C-alpha positions as CSV (number, residue, x, y, z in Angstrom):
1,X,-56.2,-60.0,-56.6
2,X,-57.9,-57.1,-54.8
3,X,-58.6,-57.4,-51.1
4,X,-62.3,-57.9,-50.5
5,X,-62.8,-54.4,-49.0
6,X,-60.8,-52.7,-51.7
7,X,-62.8,-54.6,-54.4
8,X,-66.1,-53.5,-52.8
9,X,-64.8,-49.9,-52.7
10,X,-63.7,-50.1,-56.3
11,X,-67.0,-51.4,-57.4
12,X,-68.8,-48.5,-55.7
13,X,-66.5,-46.0,-57.3
14,X,-67.2,-47.4,-60.8
15,X,-71.0,-47.3,-60.2
16,X,-70.9,-43.9,-58.6
17,X,-68.8,-42.6,-61.6
18,X,-71.8,-43.5,-63.8
19,X,-74.0,-41.5,-61.5
20,X,-71.7,-38.5,-61.7
21,X,-71.6,-38.8,-65.5
22,X,-75.4,-38.9,-65.6
23,X,-75.7,-36.0,-63.2
24,X,-73.3,-33.9,-65.3
25,X,-75.3,-34.6,-68.4
26,X,-78.5,-33.6,-66.7
27,X,-76.9,-30.4,-65.3
28,X,-75.8,-29.4,-68.8
29,X,-79.3,-30.1,-70.1
30,X,-81.0,-28.2,-67.3
31,X,-78.7,-25.2,-67.8
32,X,-79.6,-25.0,-71.5
33,X,-83.3,-25.3,-70.6
34,X,-83.1,-22.4,-68.1
35,X,-81.0,-20.3,-70.5
36,X,-83.7,-20.9,-73.2
37,X,-86.2,-19.3,-70.8
38,X,-84.1,-16.2,-70.8
39,X,-83.5,-15.9,-74.5
40,X,-87.2,-16.4,-75.3
41,X,-87.9,-13.1,-73.5
42,X,-86.4,-10.1,-75.3
43,X,-86.2,-8.0,-72.2
44,X,-84.1,-10.7,-70.5
45,X,-81.9,-11.6,-73.4
46,X,-78.8,-10.3,-71.6
47,X,-79.4,-12.3,-68.5
48,X,-77.7,-15.6,-67.9
49,X,-79.5,-18.8,-66.9
50,X,-77.6,-18.9,-63.6
51,X,-78.6,-15.3,-62.8
52,X,-82.2,-16.2,-63.4
53,X,-82.1,-19.3,-61.2
54,X,-80.5,-17.4,-58.3
55,X,-82.6,-14.3,-58.6
56,X,-85.8,-15.7,-56.9
57,X,-87.9,-13.6,-59.3
58,X,-86.1,-10.3,-58.8
59,X,-85.2,-10.0,-62.5
60,X,-84.0,-6.7,-63.9
61,X,-86.3,-4.9,-66.4
62,X,-89.1,-7.5,-66.0
63,X,-92.3,-7.4,-64.2
64,X,-92.6,-9.2,-60.9
65,X,-95.1,-11.7,-62.2
66,X,-92.9,-12.5,-65.2
67,X,-89.8,-12.8,-63.0
68,X,-91.5,-15.1,-60.6
69,X,-92.9,-17.2,-63.4
70,X,-89.5,-17.7,-65.0
71,X,-87.9,-18.4,-61.7
72,X,-90.5,-21.0,-60.8
73,X,-90.0,-22.7,-64.2
74,X,-86.3,-22.7,-63.6
75,X,-86.7,-24.4,-60.2
76,X,-89.1,-26.9,-61.8
77,X,-86.5,-27.8,-64.4
78,X,-83.9,-28.4,-61.6
79,X,-86.4,-30.5,-59.6
80,X,-87.1,-32.5,-62.8
81,X,-83.4,-33.2,-63.3
82,X,-83.0,-34.4,-59.7
83,X,-86.1,-36.6,-60.0
84,X,-84.8,-38.1,-63.3
85,X,-81.4,-38.7,-61.7
86,X,-82.9,-40.6,-58.7
87,X,-85.2,-42.6,-60.9
88,X,-82.5,-43.6,-63.3
89,X,-80.1,-44.7,-60.6
90,X,-82.8,-46.8,-59.0
91,X,-83.7,-48.4,-62.3
92,X,-80.0,-49.1,-63.0
93,X,-79.5,-50.8,-59.6
94,X,-82.8,-52.7,-59.8
95,X,-82.4,-54.0,-63.3
96,X,-78.8,-55.1,-62.8
97,X,-79.6,-56.9,-59.6
98,X,-82.8,-58.5,-60.8
99,X,-81.3,-59.7,-64.1
100,X,-77.6,-60.3,-63.4
101,X,-77.1,-60.2,-59.7
102,X,-74.4,-57.5,-60.0
103,X,-74.0,-54.0,-61.2
104,X,-71.4,-53.0,-63.7
105,X,-68.9,-52.0,-61.0
106,X,-69.3,-55.3,-59.2
107,X,-68.9,-57.2,-62.5
108,X,-65.7,-55.4,-63.3
109,X,-64.0,-56.4,-60.0
110,X,-65.5,-59.9,-59.9
111,X,-68.2,-59.4,-57.2
112,X,-71.8,-60.6,-57.1
113,X,-74.8,-60.2,-54.9
114,X,-75.8,-63.5,-53.3
115,X,-78.2,-65.1,-53.2
116,X,-79.2,-64.0,-56.7
117,X,-82.2,-61.7,-56.6
118,X,-84.7,-63.0,-59.2
119,X,-87.5,-61.7,-57.1
120,X,-88.3,-58.1,-58.2
121,X,-89.3,-57.1,-54.7
122,X,-86.0,-58.1,-53.1
123,X,-84.0,-56.5,-55.9
124,X,-86.1,-53.3,-55.6
125,X,-85.6,-53.2,-51.8
126,X,-81.8,-53.3,-52.2
127,X,-81.8,-50.9,-55.1
128,X,-84.0,-48.4,-53.1
129,X,-81.7,-48.4,-50.0
130,X,-78.6,-48.0,-52.2
131,X,-80.2,-45.2,-54.2
132,X,-81.4,-43.4,-51.1
133,X,-77.9,-43.6,-49.5
134,X,-76.0,-42.6,-52.5
135,X,-78.2,-40.1,-54.3
136,X,-81.8,-39.6,-53.3
137,X,-81.5,-37.9,-49.9
138,X,-78.8,-35.6,-51.2
139,X,-81.1,-34.7,-54.1
140,X,-83.8,-33.8,-51.7
141,X,-81.4,-31.5,-49.8
142,X,-80.4,-29.8,-53.0
143,X,-84.0,-29.2,-54.0
144,X,-84.7,-27.7,-50.6
145,X,-81.7,-25.4,-51.0
146,X,-83.0,-24.2,-54.4
147,X,-86.4,-23.6,-52.9
148,X,-84.8,-21.4,-50.3
149,X,-85.3,-23.8,-47.3
150,X,-81.7,-23.4,-46.1
151,X,-82.1,-24.7,-42.5
152,X,-84.2,-27.7,-43.6
153,X,-81.7,-28.4,-46.4
154,X,-78.8,-28.5,-44.0
155,X,-80.8,-30.9,-41.8
156,X,-81.5,-33.2,-44.7
157,X,-77.8,-33.0,-45.8
158,X,-76.9,-34.3,-42.3
159,X,-79.4,-37.1,-42.6
160,X,-77.9,-37.9,-46.0
161,X,-74.4,-38.2,-44.6
162,X,-75.6,-40.3,-41.7
163,X,-77.4,-42.7,-44.0
164,X,-74.4,-43.0,-46.3
165,X,-72.2,-43.9,-43.4
166,X,-74.8,-46.2,-42.0
167,X,-74.8,-48.0,-45.3
168,X,-71.1,-48.0,-46.0
169,X,-69.3,-48.5,-42.7
170,X,-70.7,-52.0,-42.0
171,X,-68.8,-53.1,-45.1
172,X,-65.6,-52.7,-43.0
173,X,-66.9,-55.2,-40.4
174,X,-66.0,-59.0,-40.7
175,X,-69.4,-59.7,-42.2
176,X,-68.9,-57.0,-44.9
177,X,-72.7,-56.5,-45.2
178,X,-74.0,-53.0,-45.9
179,X,-77.3,-51.7,-44.7
180,X,-78.7,-52.5,-48.1
181,X,-77.5,-56.1,-47.8
182,X,-79.1,-56.5,-44.4
183,X,-82.5,-55.1,-45.4
184,X,-82.5,-57.2,-48.6
185,X,-81.1,-60.3,-47.0
186,X,-78.1,-60.5,-49.3
187,X,-74.3,-60.4,-49.2
188,X,-71.6,-59.4,-51.7
189,X,-69.1,-62.1,-52.5
190,X,-66.4,-62.8,-55.0
191,X,-67.0,-64.9,-58.0
192,X,-65.2,-68.2,-57.4
193,X,-63.4,-69.9,-60.2
194,X,-64.1,-73.6,-60.3
195,X,-61.1,-75.9,-60.5
196,X,-61.2,-79.0,-62.6
197,X,-61.6,-82.2,-60.5
198,X,-59.1,-84.9,-61.3
199,X,-60.8,-88.1,-62.5
200,X,-59.3,-91.1,-60.7
201,X,-57.7,-93.7,-63.0
202,X,-59.5,-96.9,-63.2
203,X,-57.2,-99.9,-63.6
204,X,-58.3,-102.8,-65.7
205,X,-57.0,-106.2,-65.2
């Protein structure tokens, strides 16, 4: 049987692997959307999608207005991808907690969130904190970087790391309650297996 802390870490790895898979799929989709912008313009047919995204509108053989327009659309596609990623992660966490009291990762290692979260508000609170700590703040930092706000992006990255540690490190304490647990009034526990109770024999005279 896994140690409690190792089980909790394993559950997080499984759930985060799903996030990485989704992020990878959105990255591929976004790359193709940006590349389509280039191929739709004959003068830019030889330019790659990555070049366009990093050009900040300074595109070879294109007018400044056209270059800025294409770059702005590319940035918009990236922002849409990050927004969809955050929304999907939140809905995954919320739906799993509200309906089953556990995510896929917790179910695989025999963990559950107690008390069960039938109330949508409590489930949403825990899902929001988890999403912010794992994905949302990092997404904001990435968007700021794409927008050219380097200093602000670094500051937000620092906040993201601090929030992640603030949420994760309390799991190592004896109470093993993360920030999300404390704000939602929950705890993550193992699923106990009930043992059959022996029925006493009744002697008849």
